[in-house]
Structures are given as C-alpha cells and as structure tokens.
N, C-alpha and C positions, 0 to 999 in steps of 0.2 A: 500614347504620347503623340502629339501632332507632328506632321512633317512639313506642312505648309500652313502658315498662319496669315490671315488677312487682317490688317489693322485699318479700321476707318479712322483716319488721323486728323491732324490740324491743331493739336495741342502739344504743349511741352511734355506732357505725360506720354503721349503717343510716340514722340521722338525717343524718349528714354526707353520705352518698352521695345521699340524697334532695335535699338542698339543692344539691349540685353539679349533679345532673342537671336539676333543675327550672329552673336558671338558663339552660339551653340552649334556644334558640328552637325551637319546633316539636316538642319532646320532651315527651310526657306521662309523668308519674311517679306511680305508685300504690304506697303502702306499706300492707301488710297486717299487722295486729297480732292476736295471739290473743285479746286481751281479758282477760288475767289480771291486769293492773295497771289499777286504776280511774282513775288520773291519769297517763297517760304524758306524756313531755316533748313539746314542740311539734315538729311535723313539717311540712316544706315539701312542697307538692303534695297530691294526693288521698290520703285515708286511708280504709281499710275495716277494720272490727273484727269478729272472729269467725272461726270455722273455715270450711273449704270443703266438708267432708264427705269427707275422705280424698283420695287421689291422683286418683281419677276426678273428684271434684267440683272439684278444683283445675284439672285439665285442661280441664274444661268451661268454667270461668270464664276461663281463658286464651284459649280460642277465642272465647267470646262477647264478650270485651272487646278482642279483636284485639291481644293482647299479643304482642310479637315478641322479647322477651328477659326472662329470669327471673334474679333475684339472690337467693340465700339468704344473708341477713345476720342470721340468728337467733342465739340464744345457742349457744355450743359444745356445750351439753348438750341442745339441742332435737332429740333423736334422731329422733322420729317425724316432725316437720315436714320435716327434711332428707331422710328416706327418701321421703316423699310428693313432695317437690319433684323428686327424681331420677326417680321413676316418671312424674310428670306431664310433665316435660321430654322424656322418652323417648317418651311417647305422642303428644305434639304436635310433636315435632321441633324444639323451641325450644332456643336456646343457654342453658345454665345456668352461672352463675358463683357459686361459694361463697366468701363473704367471712368469714374467721375471723381475729380478732386472734391474734398468736402467743401460745403458752402460756408459763407461767412456767418458769424454770429454777433449780434449787437451786444455791447457792454452796457453797464448801468449809466454811463455818461453819454452814450450815443443818442442822437436825435433822429432815429430812423423812421421812415414812413414806408411800410411794406405794401407793394401793389402787385397786381397779377399781370399787368400788360403795359406796354409803352403808351397806349392810348390813355390808360388810367393815370399814368405818371404825368402825361401832358395836361390832363384835366386838373391835377393837383398843383402844378407848378406856380400859377399866378398867385396863389395864396401863400407861397413860401418865400419867393424872392424874385428879383428882376434880372440878375446876372447869373447865368446857369453854366456850370461845368458839366458837360454831357459826355459820358464815357460808355455809351451803350453800343458802340460799333457803328460802322458807316452804312449799314443796310436799313436801319429803321428811322432815319431822320424825318421821313414824311409824316410821322405821327406828331411831330412838333412844328410842322411848317406853318400852321395857322396861328402860331403864337407871335404875332407881329410886334407886340409891345415889349417882348423880352429880348435880351442879348445873350447869345449862346457862344460859349467856347467849346468846340468839339475836338476831341482828341481821337485820332484814328491812325492805324498803321499805313493805310493808303487813302488817297483823296476820295472823299465821298461824292456820290452823284446826287443831283437834284431829284425830287424836290427836298428842300431844307428850309429852315426858318430864314427870313430875309436878313436878319441881323446875326450873322454867323461868322465866327472866326475859327479857322481850322488849324490845328496843331498836328503835324505829322510826327509820330514818335512810336517807338516800340519799347515795352517794359523789359526788365524790371525798373521801377522807379523808387527812389528813396523818400522818406518822410520829409526830409529837408527840401528836396526838389518840389514835392507836391505842396508843401506849405508855401514856398515861394511863388508857385504858380497861382495858388488861390489868392494870395495877397496881391500879387502884381496885377491880376485881372479883376480884382475887386469882386470875387465870386461870393455870392450869398446863399447858394444852394447847389448841391451836387446830385446828379442823377447817374445811377449805375445799375448794371445787371448783377445778380448774385453769381458771378463767374467762379468765385472761390480762388484758392491758391494765394501765393505770396507775391507774384510778379506785379500785380496791380493793387495790392491791399493797402499800400502806404497812403493812398488818397483818403481812405476811411480813417486812418489814424490822424492825418492832418486835419480832416474835417472835424473830428472829435475835439482836437486841441483848440480849434477855432470856434467851437460850439455852433457849427453850421448844420442845418437840416440836411438829411440825406434821403433821397427817394431811391429805394432798392426794389428792383423788379424781381419777383420770385422766379425760381426755376420752374419750367413746365414739368408736370409729373411724368415719370417713366410709364411705358405701356404696362397694362395689367399683368401681374405675375412676374414682373421683371424687377430685379434688385441690382444695385451697383456695388462695386468694390472701390475702395478709396485710393489704392496705390498699385504700383507695378508688382510688388511682392505678392499682393493678393491675387493679381492676374495669374502669375506664375503658379501659385498654389491651385487655382481653379483649373489650370491646364495640365496639372500634374508635372510641372517643370520646376518646382521649388527646390529640387536638389540638382546640383550641377551634373 
C-alpha cells in the first residue's frame, strides 16, 4: 500500500480523489497543477504548482519526495503531461494509474461531426454555420483565427489570449451548466453550430443536450490516444482498487 501518492490534477475527479486519499491515516497526498488557471478550486492535501521539467524532472521529483504511487488525473487532452507521466513511471518503477472520465457518446438524434484536431474542426466550420459557440478552452483559439467571416462566442474559465478570430465574444464562466441555461445561450446568441472537445463528464454535457434539442450540428474533437500499453480507469473507486486502497 502506498504512503505518498502524487496526483497530476486539474480535474474534478482529481479533487475528489485527493479528498478521499487525504482522509486515510498515514497517507500523504500531493496534487500537482500546471498553473494555467489562476484560481483553481480548493484541493485537499498538499498542492504544488508548476511544471517538473519534462519526464526526467518528474522522475527526479518522485524520487526526492519518496512517492510510491502516481495517478494521472489530468484533462483528457493533456497529452504531453500524460506522456511524461508514463516515461517517469517507467524510469522509477512506480505504479501509474490513469483516471479518465468516460467520453461522450452521440445518440440517434445528434448531428455530430467527429474530427481529430482543432485545425480539422476549423476547416469544417464554414460549411456548417456562421455563428459558432466555441467551448474548446482558451489555449487553442489560434486554430480558428483565420476564420474572419464567422462570429464566435467563446466560453472560458479565464480570459483567452490572442491570437483569436477577429469577431469573437468571450463569456467567462465555470460549469456545471444546466440544459435550460445552455438552450438560452444558444438561442440568445443565434448560434447555429457548436464546437467542443470530448472532455466527458456531466459538468459541461448540457450543451450537447441543448444542441440536440435545437437540431444544431456539433463538431466534436476526439481525445488523443493514450501512450502504448496504457489503459485508463473511469472513476475514483477504480483508482483505489488499483492502488490496493479499496478497503478502508
């Protein structure tokens, strides 16, 4: 059984896991955040902010802090961090558990267009609509900056930085959102196409229901694949089982 667990965090699931682990006597829990959000939610246990300096830096930190289990509970699109975690776990011989909330699945009435990147989503947009509700996060707006003929409503937790499309309206908000709220937003802003990443979870899923009810097309960016030979578990209970902590 581990005595010090490092959680690579930034998600609601990471916060939930930290609270559950910190409640166990004799178990030290540290959550690491990349530092991209200025005001993250409250986290139980120790918290460190900032990068490690790649896989080697992470491996060094794991050794120095006597970590004996590593949990990657980052966002499903945090591709670089996940790759570094895999390499650091291999270098140190530590067990690595990847926690990923299940992705969304389209229903028979959904008008989804599945793509593999933000660039592909941008290429597709002019054929689908003129007023875009863009919920892919504040870091990837440059992929849409050349679309000068479209109007974008961008929702983000924090103010995005340029470059971004010239006709952009920014809404600062943090989920969860209700279907009624999302329907009102789509109606009030005359949205005719939604763009999102397959983040999964319930906090931001209401926009998909609202788009379905309004028969709007939705461009969904697929998740990047996990590193080879790596599998993910869907919830905190599964992480506990992997770490041998499923019994109190």
